[in-house]
C-alpha positions in Angstrom: -33.8 -5.1 57.9 -33.8 -5.1 54.2 -30.0 -4.6 54.2 -29.5 -8.1 56.5 -32.0 -9.6 53.9 -30.2 -8.5 51.0 -26.8 -9.7 52.2 -28.5 -13.1 53.4 -29.6 -13.8 50.0 -26.6 -12.8 48.7 -24.5 -15.3 50.4 -27.1 -17.9 49.8 -27.1 -17.3 45.4 -25.9 -14.2 44.1 -27.3 -15.0 41.0 -31.0 -15.1 42.4 -30.1 -12.4 45.1 -31.8 -9.5 43.5 -35.2 -11.4 42.2 -35.5 -13.1 45.4 -35.2 -9.6 47.2 -37.5 -7.7 45.7 -39.9 -10.5 46.3 -39.3 -10.8 49.9 -39.2 -7.3 50.4 -42.6 -6.3 48.8 -43.9 -9.5 50.8 -42.5 -8.0 54.2 -42.6 -4.7 53.9 -45.2 -3.3 51.2 -48.1 -3.0 53.9 -45.8 -1.4 56.2 -44.8 0.8 54.1 -48.1 1.5 52.5 -49.4 2.6 56.0 -46.5 4.8 56.8 -47.1 6.8 53.1 -50.7 7.4 54.3 -49.8 8.5 57.8 -47.1 10.9 55.8 -50.2 12.4 54.2 -51.9 12.8 57.3 -49.3 14.8 59.0 -49.2 17.4 56.2 -52.8 18.6 57.5 -52.2 20.4 60.7 -55.7 20.3 62.2 -55.7 16.3 61.6 -52.1 16.0 63.2 -52.9 18.3 66.2 -56.0 16.6 67.3 -54.2 13.0 66.5 -51.3 14.1 68.8 -53.8 14.5 71.7 -55.8 11.5 71.3 -52.2 9.6 70.6 -51.3 10.5 74.1 -54.4 11.2 75.8 -54.0 8.2 78.4 -51.0 5.9 79.3 -52.8 2.7 77.6 -53.1 5.1 74.2 -49.6 6.1 74.5 -48.3 3.0 74.7 -50.1 1.4 71.6 -49.0 4.8 69.7 -45.3 4.4 70.8 -45.5 0.6 69.4 -46.9 1.4 66.2 -44.9 4.7 65.6 -41.7 2.7 66.6 -42.5 -0.2 64.1 -42.7 -2.5 67.0 -46.3 -4.0 65.6 -47.7 -5.5 62.2 -50.6 -6.7 60.9 -49.9 -9.9 62.6 -49.2 -8.6 66.1 -51.7 -9.8 68.7 -53.8 -7.3 70.9 -54.7 -3.9 70.7 -51.2 -2.7 68.9 -52.0 -5.0 66.3 -55.7 -4.2 66.1 -55.0 -0.5 66.0 -52.6 -1.0 62.9 -54.9 -3.0 61.2 -57.9 -0.7 61.8 -55.5 2.5 61.0 -54.8 1.0 57.6 -58.2 0.3 56.5 -59.4 3.4 57.6 -56.3 5.2 55.7 -57.1 3.2 52.8 -60.6 4.8 52.5 -59.2 8.1 52.9 -56.3 7.8 50.9 -57.7 9.1 47.5 -59.1 12.3 49.6 -55.6 12.8 51.2 -53.7 12.5 48.1 -55.9 15.3 46.5 -55.9 17.3 49.8 -52.5 17.4 50.7 -51.4 20.6 52.7 
């Protein structure tokens, strides 16, 4: 997606493409990348990973939400359970972020 964005911006105006690219990438992807970084800290803790996996596939409904979130098929604006889960996870991980950074396995 970021490559297509860069190409489109370059075609529109090569002189302003780098600055516009930085702004738009930040606007579109910062929250997603932040959440992904926080999840990566979690999987560095085996007991969190094992418990999370058991919960994530415990029922078909939860497995469907997990698939959507992990498959990048939702964002903070997505309606329904998957969008709610992503927003809730981002808020919870924001609170846990300082601890996760210090205790990475």
